[in-house]
DOLUMTOR-792318 format. One record per residue (C-alpha): x, y, z. Coordinates in steps of 0.02 Angstrom, whole numbers, padded with zeros to 5 digits, always signed. Example, Ala and Ser with C-alpha at 12.3 -4.5 7.8 and 13.67 -1.06 7.14 Angstrom:
<recs>
+00615-00225+00390
+00684-00053+00357
</recs>
This chain:
<recs>
-01764-00496-00879
-01709-00656-00793
-01661-00658-00610
-01481-00701-00656
-01472-00549-00770
-01547-00440-00632
-01414-00500-00509
-01269-00467-00627
-01272-00275-00614
-01281-00290-00425
-01132-00407-00425
-01039-00287-00540
-01068-00139-00423
-01019-00245-00273
-00852-00283-00354
-00819-00100-00389
-00864-00051-00210
-00755-00183-00131
-00614-00094-00035
-00489-00229-00081
-00527-00208-00266
-00518-00019-00248
-00347-00020-00163
-00285-00153-00285
-00340-00047-00433
-00252+00108-00367
-00092+00015-00322
-00080-00079-00485
-00134+00075-00581
+00029+00161-00535
+00129+00007-00586
+00030-00011-00747
+00068+00169-00794
+00254+00132-00772
+00235-00026-00877
+00152+00078-01012
+00296+00201-01009
+00432+00068-01015
+00428+00014-01199
+00439+00192-01268
+00559+00257-01136
+00677+00108-01141
+00673+00083-01329
+00718+00262-01371
+00844+00275-01230
+00940+00125-01298
+00919+00166-01483
+00982+00343-01458
+01121+00298-01337
+01187+00136-01411
+01116+00156-01589
+01081-00030-01604
+00919-00126-01622
+01019-00283-01587
+01073-00215-01417
+00892-00171-01381
+00844-00351-01419
+00981-00415-01303
+00917-00303-01163
+00740-00368-01183
+00813-00543-01191
+00907-00517-01025
+00742-00477-00943
+00660-00632-01017
+00804-00751-00979
+00806-00698-00797
+00619-00724-00784
+00630-00896-00865
+00770-00951-00748
+00686-00892-00588
+00498-00909-00613
+00479-01093-00565
+00566-01060-00399
+00461-00903-00376
+00305-01010-00393
+00361-01122-00250
+00398-00970-00142
+00227-00896-00180
+00142-01055-00116
+00245-01050+00045
+00273-00867+00092
+00176-00704+00103
+00116-00670-00072
+00086-00488-00028
+00268-00464+00021
+00326-00548-00140
+00215-00431-00241
+00284-00279-00150
+00462-00340-00182
+00421-00359-00367
+00363-00178-00375
+00522-00121-00286
+00634-00213-00410
+00538-00146-00559
+00553+00033-00499
+00738+00018-00457
+00773-00053-00630
+00693+00094-00720
+00777+00219-00605
+00949+00141-00626
+00933+00127-00815
+00885+00309-00830
+01029+00365-00718
+01154+00260-00815
+01098+00338-00978
+01100+00516-00910
+01279+00494-00853
+01326+00435-01028
+01376+00258-00985
+01381+00153-01144
+01432-00015-01072
+01295-00138-01121
+01325-00247-00968
+01250-00120-00848
+01090-00111-00948
+01079-00300-00956
+01090-00310-00766
+00955-00177-00746
+00843-00272-00868
+00873-00432-00768
+00796-00347-00616
+00634-00324-00714
+00641-00507-00762
+00656-00556-00579
+00511-00439-00537
+00405-00522-00671
+00449-00694-00604
+00396-00647-00428
+00238-00558-00481
+00151-00683-00595
+00133-00836-00480
+00113-00731-00323
-00028-00630-00397
-00128-00780-00459
-00115-00861-00288
-00152-00697-00197
-00307-00665-00304
-00372-00842-00277
-00347-00827-00088
-00418-00652-00067
-00553-00629-00201
-00715-00731-00186
-00745-00858-00324
-00899-00771-00394
-00800-00608-00415
-00643-00678-00496
-00686-00647-00679
-00744-00470-00642
-00585-00441-00540
-00480-00508-00684
-00574-00392-00801
-00540-00244-00686
-00357-00292-00692
-00363-00287-00883
-00446-00117-00878
-00323-00031-00761
-00175-00115-00845
-00230-00047-01013
-00272+00125-00950
-00088+00125-00904
-00048+00060-01078
-00144+00209-01151
-00077+00346-01040
+00098+00274-01016
+00160+00285-01196
+00094+00462-01216
+00170+00518-01052
+00334+00436-01101
+00332+00514-01275
+00295+00685-01199
+00440+00668-01077
+00554+00605-01217
+00507+00753-01326
+00514+00888-01193
+00657+00822-01086
+00742+00658-01134
+00712+00470-01142
+00820+00436-00985
+00719+00562-00884
+00562+00475-00942
+00632+00313-00870
+00672+00396-00704
+00497+00470-00691
+00422+00300-00730
+00531+00215-00600
+00452+00314-00458
+00277+00246-00496
+00303+00062-00447
+00373+00119-00280
+00210+00213-00247
+00108+00062-00301
+00205-00053-00187
+00178+00063-00039
-00011+00060-00068
-00010-00129-00085
+00051-00142+00095
-00128-00100+00148
-00200-00256+00064
-00230-00432+00138
-00085-00553+00148
-00146-00699+00041
-00014-00813+00116
+00011-00985+00040
-00021-01145+00136
+00105-01192+00271
+00204-01346+00223
+00353-01445+00284
+00391-01517+00112
+00559-01478+00036
+00582-01348-00101
+00618-01483-00231
+00467-01588-00185
+00358-01433-00197
+00433-01396-00367
+00395-01574-00423
+00217-01558-00357
+00191-01401-00461
+00261-01483-00616
+00149-01637-00598
-00004-01528-00573
+00042-01426-00726
+00076-01570-00845
-00083-01661-00793
-00189-01518-00861
-00184-01534-01050
-00285-01376-01078
-00151-01271-00993
+00004-01337-01078
-00079-01345-01250
-00116-01159-01245
+00058-01129-01174
+00136-01215-01325
+00038-01096-01435
+00102-00947-01337
+00281-01011-01335
+00289-00982-01524
+00175-00829-01510
+00309-00742-01408
+00440-00781-01539
+00340-00743-01696
+00224-00604-01635
+00279-00520-01474
+00468-00515-01503
+00451-00430-01673
+00333-00301-01599
+00457-00260-01460
+00615-00256-01567
+00561-00213-01744
+00411-00105-01700
+00514+00045-01641
+00621+00030-01798
+00466+00040-01907
+00405+00186-01802
+00565+00282-01834
+00546+00257-02023
+00358+00261-02054
+00264+00321-01899
+00352+00482-01844
+00461+00407-01709
+00418+00396-01525
+00255+00492-01542
+00188+00377-01677
+00240+00221-01584
+00158+00289-01427
-00004+00314-01525
+00000+00136-01589
+00033+00068-01413
-00107+00177-01347
-00224+00100-01476
-00185-00071-01404
-00218+00001-01231
-00389+00069-01280
-00429-00100-01353
-00371-00183-01193
-00493-00078-01093
-00632-00130-01213
-00579-00312-01195
-00580-00295-01006
-00753-00219-01010
-00812-00361-01120
-00742-00488-00996
-00828-00393-00856
-00995-00405-00945
-00991-00571-01039
-00963-00739-00956
-00946-00868-01095
-00991-01048-01056
-00822-01104-01125
-00700-00967-01074
-00539-01035-01150
-00626-01069-01316
-00693-00892-01322
-00527-00817-01273
-00430-00916-01403
-00546-00857-01540
-00525-00678-01481
-00335-00693-01497
-00352-00699-01687
-00408-00516-01683
-00225-00466-01668
-00188-00524-01846
-00248-00362-01933
-00125-00260-01830
+00018-00368-01890
-00038-00344-02070
-00052-00156-02042
+00129-00149-01984
+00185-00261-02126
+00112-00147-02261
+00156+00016-02170
-00027+00062-02166
-00083+00236-02120
-00047+00267-01937
-00232+00285-01896
-00275+00121-01982
-00133+00035-01892
-00187+00109-01726
-00367+00052-01758
-00304-00123-01795
-00202-00128-01635
-00358-00071-01542
-00452-00223-01605
-00303-00336-01568
-00283-00265-01392
-00466-00301-01357
-00446-00482-01408
-00285-00504-01311
-00355-00436-01148
-00520-00529-01165
-00417-00688-01176
-00306-00635-01031
-00452-00605-00912
-00534-00771-00956
-00370-00865-00941
-00331-00793-00770
-00507-00836-00713
-00488-01014-00778
-00322-01042-00688
-00391-00975-00523
-00551-01077-00540
-00487-01246-00601
-00321-01262-00507
-00320-01307-00320
-00262-01174-00198
-00113-01274-00132
-00031-01279-00304
-00103-01129-00396
+00052-01019-00385
+00167-01162-00437
+00054-01205-00584
+00044-01021-00632
+00233-01012-00632
+00250-01161-00749
+00108-01092-00855
+00201-00928-00877
+00369-01013-00897
+00307-01127-01035
+00225-00985-01129
+00374-00866-01125
+00519-00989-01124
+00567-00951-01305
+00545-00762-01293
+00732-00730-01265
+00767-00824-01426
+00636-00722-01516
+00710-00559-01454
+00884-00609-01511
+00833-00674-01682
+00706-00538-01726
+00834-00432-01818
+00915-00581-01909
+00741-00639-01960
+00707-00467-02032
+00869-00476-02130
+00821-00648-02194
+00640-00621-02247
+00621-00431-02224
+00538-00339-02082
+00375-00343-02178
+00389-00530-02200
+00411-00554-02012
+00246-00466-01978
+00154-00560-02115
+00217-00721-02035
+00151-00661-01867
-00022-00631-01940
-00029-00804-02016
+00027-00886-01856
-00108-00799-01753
-00245-00876-01859
-00168-01047-01890
-00118-01079-01708
-00289-01032-01640
-00376-01154-01757
-00251-01291-01713
-00269-01267-01525
-00458-01274-01533
-00446-01449-01606
-00394-01508-01431
-00553-01560-01336
-00493-01507-01162
-00460-01331-01228
-00620-01319-01329
-00733-01392-01195
-00666-01322-01030
-00824-01254-00949
-00862-01131-00812
-00891-01203-00639
-01053-01200-00542
-00980-01076-00418
-00975-00940-00550
</recs>
């Protein structure tokens, strides 16, 4: 065994013993469980209260629109203020949104506007979290531990994605969907309280104006072809793949997969796969991380085909397991690449533009998912998603800066 291979298990154990990683895992574990509960709890709350998949799409769109509008500014704040405090605020907003939505539904309020406002709070929480976390991780976690830390993040996030849907489905079945939302809303508040014990990760002090900082972030983002090329891929991915899963998936579950329980099983399959993908990212350090991650993204295509043909629930769950592994393997390598190749004074701003560019069209996708299904059928939408996953990955890998982005000597 080579010396580098001998050192790797020691490094792995060191990461797991690190008190910052341990507290981070516990804090984000609570939030991840709430995130896992949200799709099942919210979808069946709205479908049973408002009886409209279109309204469900509008609620998801309200979350996404708010995030798109606010994330660039959140990136500037994350490079200027306490990132820890921004992350705690994000958890608080997320929890309050779930709690308020559940309470509104329990009291029988049918006005869509209230649910749109509650969803917007989650969008604001997302906008605060994404750039603040990338900057916080770069400031707090040593360079040689960043990929393992990103992999740990994938693992705890997907353990939540496994347990969350089942817990939500159990609460929906035994009690009600609104009560499931209320129970989930308590968890981010606990996670935020634990996060107060972690280092600050404050951004660099600067006297530059907000607008000049925004321009600095934009220039740093657009000068990195490898980032915005992959973001263009994900801009359409959110329209053609993610939006149909969120809006049309629960409809398919009601007709072909035994309702909330079946949809929870399928989501849990993706969560198990995500844990596997995180473990793979923990163990394997490819020489060209973005290339490897992009190839792994194609593993989601079989899940789309399974939904399109209404495959047996176990086959569909197995396919989502494989897809979840590919998705999280990519996610860990992408987060590592951003933290490694982007300077610390602009990393949060670049991360905000990265996220903005990739999800900018998601609100459109959420709104047009049902009309697309009417136009080409629900099955046709998922076949289209499968084709896009393969075609877009091949196209992106033709770009040299994506294909050839290498690891740095520090890792």
